C-alpha positions in Angstrom: -44.1 -29.9 -26.0 -47.0 -28.4 -27.9 -47.0 -24.6 -28.4 -49.6 -22.5 -26.6 -50.7 -19.1 -27.5 -53.8 -17.0 -26.8 -54.6 -16.9 -30.5 -53.8 -20.5 -31.4 -55.0 -21.0 -34.9 -53.4 -24.2 -35.7 -56.5 -26.2 -35.5 -58.2 -23.9 -37.9 -55.4 -24.2 -40.4 -55.4 -28.0 -40.2 -59.2 -27.9 -40.7 -58.5 -26.1 -43.9 -56.4 -28.9 -45.1 -53.0 -27.5 -44.3 -50.3 -30.0 -43.3 -50.0 -30.1 -39.4 -46.3 -29.2 -39.6 -46.8 -26.2 -41.8 -49.7 -25.2 -39.7 -47.6 -25.3 -36.6 -45.0 -23.0 -38.2 -47.6 -20.7 -39.5 -49.0 -20.6 -36.0 -45.5 -19.7 -34.6 -45.0 -17.0 -37.3 -48.4 -15.5 -36.5 -47.7 -15.6 -32.7 -44.3 -13.8 -33.3 -46.1 -11.2 -35.4 -48.7 -10.6 -32.8 -46.0 -10.2 -30.1 -44.1 -7.8 -32.2 -47.3 -5.8 -32.7 -48.0 -5.7 -29.0 -44.4 -4.7 -28.3 -44.7 -1.9 -30.9 -48.0 -0.7 -29.4 -46.5 -0.8 -25.9 -43.6 1.4 -27.2 -45.9 3.9 -28.7 -48.1 4.1 -25.6 -45.3 4.5 -23.1 -42.6 6.5 -25.0 -44.7 8.5 -27.5 -47.8 9.0 -25.4 -47.2 8.7 -21.7 -43.6 10.2 -21.7 -44.7 13.0 -23.9 -47.8 13.7 -21.5 -45.4 13.5 -18.6 -43.2 16.1 -20.2 -46.0 18.5 -20.8 -47.2 18.2 -17.2 -43.6 18.6 -15.9 -43.4 22.0 -17.9 -46.4 23.3 -16.1 -45.0 22.7 -12.5 -43.0 25.3 -10.7 -40.4 22.8 -9.3 -37.1 22.2 -11.0 -36.3 18.6 -10.0 -38.8 17.1 -12.2 -37.5 19.1 -15.1 -34.1 17.8 -14.5 -35.4 14.2 -14.4 -37.1 14.8 -17.7 -34.0 16.4 -19.3 -31.8 13.5 -18.3 -34.1 11.1 -20.1 -35.0 9.1 -17.0 -38.7 8.5 -18.2 -37.7 8.1 -21.8 -35.2 5.3 -21.1 -37.6 3.7 -18.5 -40.2 3.5 -21.3 -38.0 1.1 -23.2 -38.8 -1.7 -20.6 -42.4 -2.0 -21.6 -41.9 -3.7 -25.0 -39.0 -5.7 -23.6 -41.2 -7.1 -20.8 -43.8 -8.2 -23.4 -41.2 -9.9 -25.5 -39.5 -11.5 -22.5 -42.7 -13.1 -21.0 -44.4 -13.9 -24.3 -41.7 -15.4 -26.3 -42.0 -18.7 -24.3 -45.6 -19.1 -25.2 -44.8 -19.0 -28.9 -41.6 -20.9 -29.1 -42.3 -23.5 -26.5 -41.2 -26.4 -28.7 -37.8 -24.8 -29.3 -36.3 -24.7 -25.9 -32.7 -23.8 -26.9 -33.9 -20.9 -29.1 -36.4 -19.8 -26.5 -33.7 -19.8 -23.9 -31.3 -17.8 -26.0 -33.8 -15.2 -27.0 -35.0 -14.8 -23.4 -31.5 -14.5 -22.3 -30.7 -11.8 -25.0 -33.9 -9.9 -24.0 -33.0 -10.1 -20.3 -29.5 -8.7 -21.1 -31.2 -5.8 -23.0 -33.4 -5.1 -20.0 -30.3 -5.1 -17.6 -28.7 -2.6 -20.0 -31.8 -0.4 -20.0 -32.1 -0.6 -16.3 -28.4 0.4 -16.0 -29.1 3.5 -18.3 -32.2 4.3 -16.2 -30.2 4.2 -12.9 -27.3 6.1 -14.4 -29.6 8.9 -15.6 -31.4 9.1 -12.2 -27.9 9.3 -10.5 -27.0 12.1 -12.9 -30.3 13.9 -12.1 -29.6 13.6 -8.4 -26.3 15.3 -8.9 -27.9 18.1 -10.9 -30.6 18.5 -8.3 -28.2 18.6 -5.5 -26.1 21.3 -7.4 -29.0 23.7 -7.2 -28.8 23.6 -3.3 -26.7 26.1 -1.4 -24.8 23.4 0.5 -23.5 21.9 -2.9 -20.9 24.7 -3.2 -19.0 23.5 -0.2 -19.9 19.7 -0.3 -20.0 18.3 -3.8 -21.3 14.7 -4.1 -20.3 13.9 -7.6 -17.4 11.7 -6.4 -19.6 9.6 -4.2 -22.3 9.2 -6.9 -19.6 8.0 -9.2 -18.8 5.2 -6.6 -22.4 4.2 -6.7 -22.2 4.2 -10.6 -19.2 1.9 -10.5 -21.0 -0.4 -8.1 -24.1 -0.5 -10.3 -21.9 -1.2 -13.4 -20.2 -4.1 -11.6 -23.5 -5.6 -10.7 -24.8 -5.3 -14.3 -21.7 -6.9 -15.6 -22.0 -9.8 -13.2 -25.6 -10.4 -14.1 -24.9 -10.2 -17.8 -22.0 -12.7 -17.5 -24.1 -15.0 -15.3 -26.7 -15.1 -18.2 -24.0 -15.7 -20.9 -22.2 -18.3 -18.9 -25.3 -19.9 -17.5 -23.9 -19.7 -13.9 -25.4 -18.1 -10.8 -24.1 -14.6 -9.8 -23.0 -16.1 -6.5 -20.5 -18.4 -8.1 -19.2 -15.6 -10.3 -18.6 -13.6 -7.2 -16.7 -16.4 -5.6 -14.4 -16.5 -8.7 -14.0 -12.7 -8.7 -13.0 -12.8 -5.1 -9.8 -14.6 -6.2 -9.1 -11.7 -8.4 -9.3 -9.1 -5.8 -5.6 -8.2 -5.8 -5.9 -7.7 -9.7 -9.0 -5.5 -9.2 -7.4 -3.4 -6.6 -4.4 -2.8 -9.0 -6.7 -1.9 -11.9 -8.9 0.3 -9.8 -6.0 1.9 -7.8 -6.6 5.4 -9.1 -10.5 5.0 -8.4 -9.9 3.9 -4.9 -7.3 6.6 -4.1 -9.7 9.1 -5.6 -12.7 8.0 -3.6 -10.6 8.2 -0.3 -9.3 11.7 -1.4 -12.8 12.9 -2.2 -13.8 12.1 1.4 -10.8 13.9 2.9 -11.4 16.9 0.7 -15.0 17.1 1.7 -14.4 16.4 5.3 -11.7 18.9 5.7 -13.3 21.5 3.3 -10.0 21.7 1.4 -11.4 22.6 -2.0 -14.8 23.3 -3.6 -16.3 24.3 -7.0 -15.3 27.9 -7.7 -12.2 28.1 -5.6 -9.1 29.7 -7.1 -6.1 27.3 -6.7 -2.6 27.1 -8.0 -0.6 23.9 -8.4 2.5 24.5 -10.5 3.3 20.9 -10.9 0.1 20.5 -13.1 0.2 24.0 -14.7 -3.0 24.8 -12.8 -3.7 28.4 -11.9 -7.4 29.2 -12.0 -10.9 28.3 -11.0 -12.0 24.8 -10.0 -14.9 23.8 -12.4 -15.4 20.2 -11.5 -14.5 17.6 -8.9 -15.0 14.0 -9.8 -13.9 10.7 -8.4 -10.7 10.5 -10.4 -10.0 14.1 -11.5 -10.4 17.8 -10.7 -10.7 20.2 -13.6 -9.3 23.7 -13.2 -9.9 26.4 -15.8 -6.8 28.5 -15.9 -6.8 32.3 -16.5 -5.7 31.9 -20.0 -8.8 29.7 -20.5 -7.0 26.3 -20.8 -8.1 23.4 -18.7 -5.7 21.6 -16.3 -6.7 18.2 -15.1 -5.5 17.1 -11.6 -5.8 13.6 -10.1 -8.1 14.0 -7.1 -5.7 12.1 -4.9 -2.9 14.5 -5.8 -4.9 17.3 -4.0 -4.4 15.4 -0.8 -1.0 13.9 -1.3 0.7 17.0 -2.8 0.8 20.7 -2.1 -1.4 23.3 -3.7 -2.5 26.8 -2.8 -6.1 27.7 -2.3 -6.9 31.4 -2.6 -10.3 31.1 -0.9 -9.0 32.8 2.2 -8.0 35.9 0.2 -11.3 36.1 -1.5 -13.3 35.7 1.8 -11.0 38.3 3.5 -12.2 41.1 1.3 -8.6 42.1 0.3 -6.0 41.1 -2.2 -2.3 41.5 -1.4 0.0 43.8 -3.2 3.6 42.8 -2.6 6.1 44.4 -4.7 9.4 46.3 -4.3 11.6 48.7 -6.2 15.3 48.9 -5.9 16.6 52.3 -4.8 20.2 53.2 -5.9 22.1 53.4 -2.5 24.3 56.2 -3.8 21.3 58.5 -4.0 20.5 58.1 -0.2 21.5 61.1 1.8 20.6 63.5 4.6 17.8 66.0 3.9 19.1 69.6 3.4 17.2 72.7 4.6 16.2 73.5 1.0 14.9 70.0 0.5 12.8 70.0 3.7 11.3 73.4 2.8 10.3 71.8 -0.6 8.9 68.7 1.0 6.8 70.7 3.5 4.7 71.7 0.4 3.7 68.2 -0.2 0.3 67.6 1.5 1.0 64.1 2.8 4.4 65.3 4.3 3.6 68.8 5.7 2.6 67.6 9.3 5.2 64.8 9.5 8.0 67.0 8.4 7.2 69.8 10.7 6.8 67.6 13.7 9.8 65.5 12.9 12.1 68.5 12.4 11.0 70.0 15.8 11.7 66.6 17.4 15.1 66.3 16.0 16.0 69.9 16.7 14.9 69.5 20.4 16.9 66.3 20.7 20.1 67.8 19.3 19.8 71.0 21.4 19.2 69.0 24.6 22.3 66.9 23.8 24.4 69.8 22.8 25.0 68.4 19.4 26.6 70.8 16.9 25.3 71.3 13.3 28.9 71.6 11.9 28.8 68.0 10.8 25.6 66.3 9.5 26.9 63.1 10.9 26.5 64.3 14.4 23.1 64.1 16.0 19.9 63.0 14.4 19.0 64.0 10.9 16.2 63.2 8.4 17.2 61.3 5.4 15.5 61.5 2.0 14.9 57.7 1.9 13.2 57.7 5.3 11.1 60.7 4.4 10.1 59.1 1.2 9.1 55.9 3.0 6.9 58.0 5.4 5.4 59.7 2.3 4.5 56.4 0.9 2.8 55.3 4.1 0.8 58.5 4.1 -0.1 58.2 0.4 -1.2 54.6 0.7 -3.2 55.2 3.9 -5.2 58.0 2.0 -5.6 55.7 -1.0 -9.3 54.9 -1.5 -8.7 51.4 -2.7 -6.1 50.2 -0.1 -7.2 48.5 3.2 -5.9 50.2 6.3 -7.2 47.5 8.6 -5.3 44.7 7.0 -1.5 44.1 7.0 0.1 47.4 6.0 4.0 47.7 5.5 6.3 49.9 3.7 9.7 48.5 4.5 13.4 48.0 3.5 14.6 44.6 2.5 18.2 43.4 2.6 20.4 45.6 0.4 21.8 43.7 -2.7 24.1 44.5 -5.6 21.1 46.0 -7.2 20.4 48.5 -4.5 18.2 48.6 -1.5 14.6 47.1 -2.1 11.8 49.3 -0.8 8.8 47.0 -0.5 5.1 47.7 -0.5 3.1 45.2 1.3 -0.6 46.3 1.4 -4.0 44.9 0.5 -6.3 46.1 -2.3 -10.0 46.4 -1.7 -10.9 45.3 -5.1 -10.1 41.6 -5.6 -11.0 41.3 -9.3 -7.9 40.4 -11.2 -8.0 43.3 -13.8 -9.0 46.0 -11.3 -6.4 44.7 -8.8 -3.7 44.9 -11.5 -4.7 48.3 -12.5 -4.6 49.6 -8.8 -1.2 48.1 -8.4 0.1 49.6 -11.6 -1.3 53.1 -10.7 0.4 53.0 -7.4 3.8 52.2 -8.8 3.3 54.6 -11.7 3.0 57.3 -9.0 5.9 56.0 -6.9 8.3 56.0 -9.9 7.2 59.5 -10.9 7.5 61.0 -7.4 10.9 59.5 -6.5 12.9 62.3 -8.1 11.2 64.8 -5.7 13.2 63.2 -2.9 16.6 63.3 -4.8 16.4 59.5 -5.0 17.2 57.3 -8.0 15.8 54.0 -9.0 18.5 51.4 -9.7 18.6 50.1 -13.3 21.2 48.0 -15.1 23.1 50.1 -17.6 21.8 50.0 -21.1 23.2 51.0 -24.4 22.1 54.6 -24.0 24.0 54.9 -20.7 27.3 53.8 -22.4 26.5 56.0 -25.4 26.2 59.1 -23.1 29.5 58.2 -21.3 31.3 58.1 -24.7 29.8 61.4 -25.8 
C-alpha cells in the first residue's frame, strides 16, 4: 500500500534523481518529523498557552470550585490528549506501508491516551471531593468512600481496555473471562467490599463524621477523626500520633463517640476520694458551731439542727447517748457542703446530672464520688477545673474532722518507730 501524506514529496525526490526506495524512506522520515512538530505545537498551544490562560481567568473569578479544578491539574492533564490525538490519527498516513509497526504504535498511543484519560477522571473525582468538603453538609455526610468506589470502577475499566489492546481481543471477551474469576476477585477485594458496605452504614446511621472524638482501645485510638475513606478511618490521637482503623471495624466492633458530650454543652467529671471510715463520727456541739461559720453550710446546719432537735423532742429521745435519736454526722455534713460548693461553682452545670454520693465501702475506705458536668469542654480547661475542685476538697476535709485514706508509706512506719 502506497504511503499518503499531505506533504508527499516522494515524486519531487524521484525527479531529483534519488532512488525511489530511498525517496520513500525520506518521505516517511519527513512525515514523522512534521507530525512531531504538529504534536509539539499542539502541546505548546494547549498546555502552555490555553491552560495558562485558563489559570489566569480562574484566579479572577470569585468562585472556589474552578480554583480546585485548576489546583488538582484537571486542565493540565487534559491538555496532554491534544498531541496524543494528532499522533494517533496521523501515524497511519505516514506508515501505511508498515501495517504491523503502525498497529503497534497506534496501540501504544491509545494506551497512553487511556492512561491520560484515567488521570483526568481521577483528578476530577478528587476535585469533586474537595468541592463537596467546602459545603456544610460534608461535615455529616462525607462522600470520599463512594468516590473511591467510582475510582476503582474506572481503574478496572481502564485495565480491561489496556489488556484488550495488548492481547488484541475485544473487551467483551475479557469481561467473560473475568466473570469466571469472580470468586477470586471477591477474595482479593474483600476489605474494599466490606469497607464500601460499612461506609454506607456509617453515613446512613450518622455513626461517625470528620471531627468526631472517638475512642477505640483495640486500635489504640483516642482522638479526633481526620479522614474516612473506603478502607480506613484515620484518628489523630491526643498525643499527635495517628491511628488507622479499618472502616468495617467501625460497624462490626464497639467504639465510643464523644459527639453527644460535645453537643450537650457539658463534660462529665466523675471521680471519687476514699474517706477513712475510722474518722466518720457524729458532730459535736463545738463542731456544729464551727461549721455554722462556713457560708455554704450556715443555712443548712441551722435548719438541720432545728429539725433534729424537734424530732428528738417530739419522740422523747434523751441526749445521754448520741446513738439515740437522730444526729448529724461529719461525713453527711461534708457531703452537703460539697453539694452547695459545686452548685455555686461558676463552671459546673446545675441543670445536668449532679451527684455527690457514697459508693460501696471497701478495704480502702468509703468512696465519696463527685458526678457533675463541667461547662467548659476543652480538654486542658476541663482538667484544670477538675483539679481545682479536688484541690479544694482535699484541703477542706480536715475542717470536718475527716481523713483521706492513704496506704501507709515509709514516713508512717518511721513515725511509729519514733
